[in-house]
C-alpha positions, 0 to 999 in steps of 0.5 A: 636272849636275842631280845635282851641283846636287841634291847641293850643295843637299842638302849645304847644307841639311844643314849649315845647322842646324849653322852656325846652331847655331854662330852662336847661340853667338856674342855679337853685336858690338853686344851690351853687357855688364857695368856699363860696357856693353862690347862684345866688341870693347871687352873685347878692346881694353881687355885689349890696351890695359891690358896695354900700359899695364901693361908701359909704366907699372908704376907705374900698376898700381892704375889698370890693376887698377881698369879690369881689374876692370871688364873682368872684370865685362863678360867674366863677364856675356858668359859669363852670356848666351853661355856657349858662345861660343868667344872667352871662353876666349881673353879670360879667359886674356888677362885672367889674364895682364894681372893677372899683370903687376901687382905687387899682391896683389889682382891675383895673387888675381884672376889665380888666380881667373880661371884657376880660373874658366877651367878650371872653365867651359871645361875642354876649351879650349886656354887652360885647358890652358896653364901657369899661370906 
């Protein structure tokens, strides 16, 4: 029994630095980014809500675009503070997809810029490997 407990304690103590390292890469939920001081949940929810609005009301493309630019500002600020946060590639790709829904030249440029940034910043990410369609 003592051997089992000792093995468990050794296993936990060896894994603790790796776990602490991975948590150090994550942005805390109560940290705020960009000009709008958005949390990571705010970034996620804004992208989701704006994508739904773009689908339901394509005539609001300019308004959605203006809001998306502010979300991008928060995402890039998040990246500046926590560049190894594994959630950033997902939201960068989602934001690029949002830009792609908007029938505007500026949005098409932003989509391509976002995908280029994603590929350069996170080349090993599964999202950087997805098609650009």
